[in-house]
C-alpha positions in Angstrom: 93.7 88.8 143.0 93.7 85.6 140.9 92.0 82.5 142.1 94.7 79.9 141.5 92.2 77.1 141.6 90.4 78.6 138.6 93.5 78.5 136.4 94.4 75.8 134.0 97.8 74.3 133.7 99.5 76.1 130.8 97.7 79.4 131.3 100.0 82.3 130.6 100.7 84.5 133.6 102.9 87.5 134.4 104.7 87.9 137.7 104.0 91.6 138.4 107.1 92.2 140.6 109.6 90.9 138.0 107.7 91.2 134.8 108.5 87.5 134.0 105.9 85.7 131.8 105.5 82.0 132.0 103.1 79.1 132.1 101.0 78.1 135.1 102.4 74.8 136.4 100.2 74.2 139.4 100.0 75.2 143.1 102.7 74.2 145.7 102.0 73.1 149.3 102.1 76.7 150.7 99.4 77.8 148.2 101.8 79.7 145.9 101.6 79.4 142.1 104.3 77.6 140.3 105.2 79.5 137.1 107.4 77.9 134.5 109.6 80.4 132.7 112.8 79.8 130.7 113.1 76.3 132.0 112.9 77.4 135.7 110.1 77.3 138.2 109.2 80.5 140.0 106.9 80.7 143.0 104.5 83.6 143.3 101.6 84.6 145.6 98.3 85.1 143.8 98.3 88.9 144.5 101.6 89.2 142.5 100.1 87.5 139.4 98.1 88.6 136.4 96.8 86.8 133.4 99.0 87.5 130.4 97.0 88.3 127.3 99.3 90.0 124.8 98.1 90.4 121.2 100.8 88.5 119.5 100.7 88.2 115.7 103.9 86.2 115.4 103.8 82.4 116.1 107.5 82.3 116.8 107.1 84.8 119.7 104.4 82.6 121.2 106.7 79.6 121.0 109.5 81.6 122.6 107.2 82.7 125.5 106.1 79.1 126.0 109.7 77.9 125.8 108.7 75.6 122.9 110.9 74.6 120.0 108.1 73.4 117.8 107.7 73.5 114.1 107.1 77.1 113.0 103.7 77.9 111.5 104.1 80.3 108.6 102.1 83.5 108.7 99.4 83.6 106.1 100.5 86.0 103.4 98.0 88.4 102.1 98.9 89.2 98.6 97.0 91.7 96.4 94.3 89.9 94.3 95.1 90.3 90.6 92.2 91.6 88.5 93.9 91.4 85.1 95.6 88.7 83.1 97.7 89.2 80.0 97.4 86.1 77.7 100.1 87.2 75.3 102.4 84.2 75.3 105.6 86.2 75.7 104.1 87.6 79.0 102.3 84.5 80.2 104.8 81.8 79.4 107.8 83.0 77.4 109.3 79.4 77.3 106.4 78.3 75.1 106.9 81.0 72.4 108.4 78.4 69.9 105.7 75.8 70.5 102.9 74.9 68.0 100.0 77.4 68.0 97.5 74.7 69.2 99.7 74.1 72.3 100.0 77.8 73.0 96.3 78.3 72.7 95.6 75.4 75.0 98.0 76.8 77.6 96.4 80.3 77.3 92.9 79.0 77.7 93.9 76.8 80.7 95.5 79.8 82.5 92.5 82.0 81.6 90.1 79.4 83.0 92.1 79.2 86.3 92.1 83.0 86.5 88.3 83.2 86.1 87.8 80.4 88.6 90.1 82.2 91.1 88.2 85.5 90.6 84.9 83.8 91.2 86.2 82.0 94.4 87.4 85.4 95.7 84.1 87.0 94.7 85.7 89.7 92.6 83.2 92.0 90.8 85.3 92.7 87.7 88.3 91.4 85.9 90.1 92.1 82.6 91.5 89.5 80.2 94.0 90.8 77.7 93.9 88.6 74.6 95.3 90.9 72.0 93.9 91.9 68.7 95.6 89.4 66.3 93.4 87.2 64.2 90.7 86.9 66.8 91.1 83.1 67.5 92.1 83.6 71.2 89.5 86.4 71.6 86.6 84.2 70.4 87.8 81.2 72.6 88.1 83.5 75.6 84.6 84.9 75.1 83.2 81.3 74.7 85.0 80.2 77.9 83.8 83.1 80.2 80.2 82.7 79.1 80.3 79.2 80.5 80.4 80.5 84.0 77.0 81.3 85.5 78.5 84.1 87.7 79.4 86.1 84.6 76.8 88.8 84.1 78.4 91.1 81.5 81.3 91.3 79.1 82.6 94.4 77.5 85.3 95.0 74.9 88.3 96.9 76.3 91.7 98.2 75.1 90.3 98.9 71.6 89.2 95.3 71.2 92.4 93.8 72.6 90.8 92.8 75.9 87.6 91.9 77.5 86.2 93.1 80.8 84.2 90.5 82.6 81.7 91.5 85.3 80.4 89.0 87.8 77.1 88.8 89.8 76.8 86.5 92.8 73.6 85.2 94.3 
């Protein structure tokens, strides 16, 4: 049996006989619990009550149970962490294909740097950066860029020299 005096206003309770779930709204003069449910107040004796502790993963359902019409909090999305980036401009940013080579290179390196920083922030152990074979300008810039991060422990050529695999070590 619940001790009504130990409850807090707003505690979630279930009325056993009806299955209704609502918020504790206090104790009336006869010593019955006042339960607010769907905008109505129901009275229940302590023996007919139980704490309601449902594992709810959906904020909307909690708001419905409480009768609230508050701003919905979006669920945090868990997306797979990418471990590879392709710096070919037609893949990375097709709208830049007709730009000057210096602008394309700058965009590729900027995105590469963000990718490495994100990998480090997520404490990934290994990533792959596809730079292509080409003339080697992007490749040398990518290698120079990744070596600036203290977390980078090893780099290996991959894809027959068209990519670099970067390994991280964290302290």
